[in-house]
N, C-alpha and C positions, 0 to 999 in steps of 0.2 A: 407579110402574107399574112393574116389570121389564121387562126386554129380551123374554122367551118371551111375556107377557101383552100387549105391545106388538105384537110380531108377530103375535099371532091376532089383535089387534084389527083391524089393518092387514091381514091375510086376510079376516077375515070383512067389512068395509067395501067390499071391492073381490071379490063374490064372483064372480061370474062371470068363468070365464076367459078371455074375450078382452079383456073390459078390463084384468084383468091382461097380457094380452102385447100390448096397447097403450099400455100404460103401461111397461112392458117396450124396446117398440120406440122409444118417444119418448126413452128416458134416452141411447139407442145415438148420436145423432151428438153428442150431448154427451161422452159416453164418449171415442167417438174424436175429438173437436177435444182436451178436455183431455192424452189421450195425445199426439196431436202435439204442441202446444203443449211437454208435456215432455219431449219427444225435441228439438226444435228448440231449445229452453232447456238441453239438455243438451251438443248439440252446439256452442252459442256458447261455453257456458261453458268445454270442452274446448280449441277453438280459442282463447280468450282465453287461458288459462292456458299454453298451446302456445307461442304468439307472443310472451309474456311472461318465457319461461325461454329462449327462443331466436332467434335470429335468422331471416332469410329462409334458405332452402336452395337451391343450386345446386353442381352438380358431384360431387353425392354428398357433399356434405357440409350440417352448420348452422353457420353463423359466428354466435357470439355476438352478442348487442345491444349488450355494452358490451366494451370492451378499456383497460386498466389505467385506468378510471374515465371513459374516454370515450367516449359513447353513437354507435352507428352512426348516420351523418348520410347517408352515401350508398353504391347499389349497383349494382354492374353486371354484366350476366352476359351470358352467348350470345356471339352475333356481336362486339358492340360492347364485351364485354369481353377477347376474344381479342385483338384490333386492337388494345387498347393493352396487352395483355399482349406480344404480337408486337414492336410497337415498342421496346418498355423489355427485354426479359428473353427473348424465345424466336423469333427468327429463327432460320430453316430447320426448324422443327418442327410438323408435324402437331397442331394441338389441335382437339382432339373438343370439347371444352367449358371455361369460364372462368370466373371472378367476379372482381371488384374491389371491394372495399371501403374505406370512410372512416370512420374512427373520429377526430374530433378531424384532430392532424396526422398520426394515423398512418394508413396503408395497407397492406392486405393485397392480395394476387394471387395467384389461385390457379389453376394452370393444368393441363387434364385432357387427358392426351395416349391413346394407341391403348393400351398397356401398360406393365408397370411399366420392362421393359430399354430403351422409349422416354425413359422418365421419366429413368431413371439419364443415359441418354445426355445430355438438356437439362442436368441438374445439372454433370455433366462438361465440358459444353461453357460452361455460365457460369462454372465454378471460374476452369477454362483461360485464359477473355477476360479475367478481371478479376486474372489471376496476371501475365498479359501486360502488363497496362497499359492494357491498351484499354476501361476505366471509369473511370469517376468515385469509385471504391469500394478502398480499401484494407485488404485481408484482413487478420485480428486473429489466426486461428485457427478450431479446429472446437473443438466440445463435443457430448454425448451428452445428449439430455435425452428423456425417454419410452423411451430405448431408441433414439434417432433421431439419425444424425448431423446435426449443425446446424454451416454455415460462416455466421461471423460476419464483420462486414465496419464500416467507419463509411467517411462519406462524405456529402458534401451539408449537414451540420452534423446528421446522425441517425445512429441504429445501424442496421444492416440483419442478415437471419438470412434464411437461405434453407436448406431442404432437401425431402428426397421422402420421398413415404409413398405406397407403393401405384406409381400412373399417375397421381398426384399430383405435382405440384410446388410449393411454398409460399414465397413471399418477403413479409417481413414490415420496413417500415421503419417506426422509432417514435425521438421523442427520446429521446438516452441515460438522463436521470432516469427515465424510464417501461419501460426497455429489459426489463431481466428479469422484473418482476411479466406485462407484455406478452407478452413470450414463454412463458414459463410459461401465462398464463390462456390464449393460443391453441393451445398443443401440447396442452393438457387438452382445449379445446372440439372441436378436430380429427383425435381419437383415430378 
């Protein structure tokens, strides 16, 4: 039986219009439930794919799930992160947000301040304190990465990098063997 004949046969079997209406109404809840499940599945899939490609977000940035082959193992944000950053790198600056991320033995600190000028002042103060010898770090120079000035340091058995990106200042501490790869990956991820 072809499709047209099947449709006519079905239509003739339910000749009463009220029976056809009841049949249509009986399928409506199943249709709505199916559409709801499809929507939920699509949202969960989108969220899963998004989380697999990026890490958690904070200070308007998405941090990568891994850095130089090391998986993200811990992240702090908000007041806890700001307190840690202030104790290490940002005394005297009012931060509006912050995040601290750990990848194995590598650490990333991102401080967000009220504006670009305050971020630049923070970088200038850090640079001055380091060059005065008021830190355990030895400056090794600067370089341009993705159009940004990056300060390079050594100390405490690691390579260190810091830079400004708008109203944010980022510091990366990583083993020397992974430094180049880690810096490149982080700079690309934090564009």
